[in-house]
N, C-alpha and C positions, 0 to 999 in steps of 0.2 A: 566539429561543435567549441571549436577554440571562440570564434564569433561570438556563440548561442552562451557559456560564461562570461566570455567581455559581455556580453548586454545586459545578464543578468548582474553581474557587480556591477553595475554603473549602472542602472540599474535604485540596484536596493541602495546606495548613494542618494540616488537625485529620485525618488520617488513622486515625485508630481508630476501631471496634469501637465506643463509647460512640456518640461523637459522630453517626457513619453511623447506629446507630437509633434517637436522636434527631431526625430528618435524614430520616426513611423518605419522607416522601412528597413531598418536596422530591426527592429522588433518582424517584421511582417516575416524578413531573413531565418530568423529566430526561427518564428514557427513553421516556416518551413524543415527547416529543417527539426525537430521537434515532430510534426507527424510525420514526415518521412520516416522519423525511426522508430515510431509506433507503428507503424506500417507495419515497419517488417520484422519488431518486436515481436507482434502478434503472430502472423506467420511461424516464427520459430521457436513459440509458446503450445502456438499445434501442434503443434512435431509432435508432442507428448502428452498434452491435453488438447481435447479434438474438441472440448468443451467451449472452448475457446474461438474454433473457425469460423471467420468468415466477423464476428463482430468484424464494424468499423472504425474509424478511426475516430466518429465525433462522439462510439459510444465510451471512449477508453479513456479521455481526454480532456479541462477544463478550459473558461474558458481565466482570464491572466487579469480581469476586472474583480475586484475586493466587495465585500458585502458591507460593508462599514455603514452601520443600517444598529445593531449593536456590542456592537466591536469597543473600547478603547483605543485603538492604536485606527489613526484615523487617514491613512497609508491608501491610495485608490488601489496601488495595481500590489496581484503575489511578485513576488524578487525569483521564483521559482519556475520551472515546468515538471509533469507529474501527471502520470497516466497509470490507470487501474485497470487491466485487462483480466476480463474474469468472466462466466459464465450466465448469458445473461443482460452485460452491462455493465458501468458502473453503480446504475440507483436500484441493482438486482436481490444488493440484503446478501451476494453467501462471499462468499469468502472468493480472495485471487490475489492476482500481484500488484502490486501496485513501483513505479519507477518513479523519485524523487530527486531530478537536479536544480544545486539548489549550492554554488561556493559557500565550502565553507566560514562557519563564523557568522549566519544570514539570518533571516526573522525567523526560520521553524529547524529548530534544531540549530545540529553542529556543521550541514548543509546535508553532502549529498546520504540519503541510505536509498536501499532495496526496504519491500515490507509481501508479508506474504503473510493475509485474514482477514478478517471482515475490521469496521471502526463501529464500534456503539449498537452492536443488536438490539431491538427488543425485547423484551426485560422473556418474552418464550422461548424466544430462545437460545435467548444466552441461557433459562431451563434444559432446556434441550441438549447443549454445551454442556451442563456441566452433569448430564444425567450419563451422556459416554463418558467424561472427566471420572466415572463411579465407577462403569461397567468398563474401560478399555486406559486404564490414566499412566499403567503402564506401554501403553503402543502409543499413547500419545506424549510421553517425556521418550521412548525413545523415537523416536519421527522428532522429535522439536533437535534430538540429541544428535542425529544422523545430519538432517538438516543442514547444521552449521553455522546456523541462524544462532538468537539470541530471544526467548520469549519478553517481550514489553511486557515491563510487572509495571507500568508508569500510574496508570490508574485498579492496579491488583488492591481488595477490603484488604485490609488490618486481619479481621480475621472470619475460621472458615464458617463461609452464611451456614444456617437455619435447616435440616432436611436436608443436608448430604452429610456421604460417609465419604472416605476414604482412608488408605493407609496415611500412616504420617508421611511417608516421605513423601508423596504424591499430594496435598495438601496441600498445598503452592499453586497449583491446576487446578485446584476446586474457587482457590480468590481469584481465578481472573477474572475483572467483567470485560475483558476483551482477550479473541485469540490470535495473536499476529504475533509474525514473527520480525525478527532485523535485522536488518548489517547497514550499519555505514561503510560509506564508501568512502577518497581522495576524488581532486576533479581528477586527476590525474587520472586514473582508471575510463574519461567519459575521453580522451587521447588517446586509444590503445588504439586500431585499425579494427581490432575486432569484440571491441566490446560490447556488443548486437551477442554474438554470439555468448558470451562470457558471460556476462546477461542470464542469458536464455536458461543455460547451464545451471548455475546458480538457483535460477529459480523453482529447474526440475529438482535436488533434490526437497523443494521443500512441498511440492507436489504431494506426495503420501500424508504430511502433515492438513494438508486444505481435504485430500480425501473424505479422509476422517472427520471434519471438522461439518467436513458437507455435508456431509452423510447427516451430522446429527441436526442442523437446519435444512433438509429436504425433510423431514419425519417433522421438526413443527414446522412449516410449511406446508405439512398433509393435516396433520391436527389441527392448525385452524383452518381450514377450509371444512373439517367431519365427515 
């Protein structure tokens, strides 16, 4: 993993096509390491969440090449490796387990982190999630607390949306536009020989939260089908 972290650090400092082409062998080795780790992590997560059993690495990982067409940042490569392990694959819309590996202080956020949830749900899915809050807010708050992760409130509304009600202590849940738990990691985490097992153990603590939110997502999909 040290070689993978070193490659990402150097890529951050030399994010251009000339450097990348000259260091293609390093990239291929780092990618192979990442893919092997993701394959193992899928196996470990499937032990407590059978819904991800049989997922392929391709269904759970992303290309390193950035789409710069609509971005002010024109650097051509992502300076991180990531994986989203979720039932149905990364584009299914369900909540799952996200791994983000990036030396601290790089492009996205403060560095490496784990997350559990789903990003940018469609409006009808978000409505179903908020209905779940109305019905079972105390349970959701309990599941968040027991996970040991932190609820990401980055994109939360400033006011409770109209048409929804919850006890004052749970209104913050109704203001969420995304239901994501996160936990920051240092680069040293990935240098531990059992980091994959330790990561899976952390993700397992998020399963009750994901079970609850995924029930709401599944209900939204079923209703949309008519």
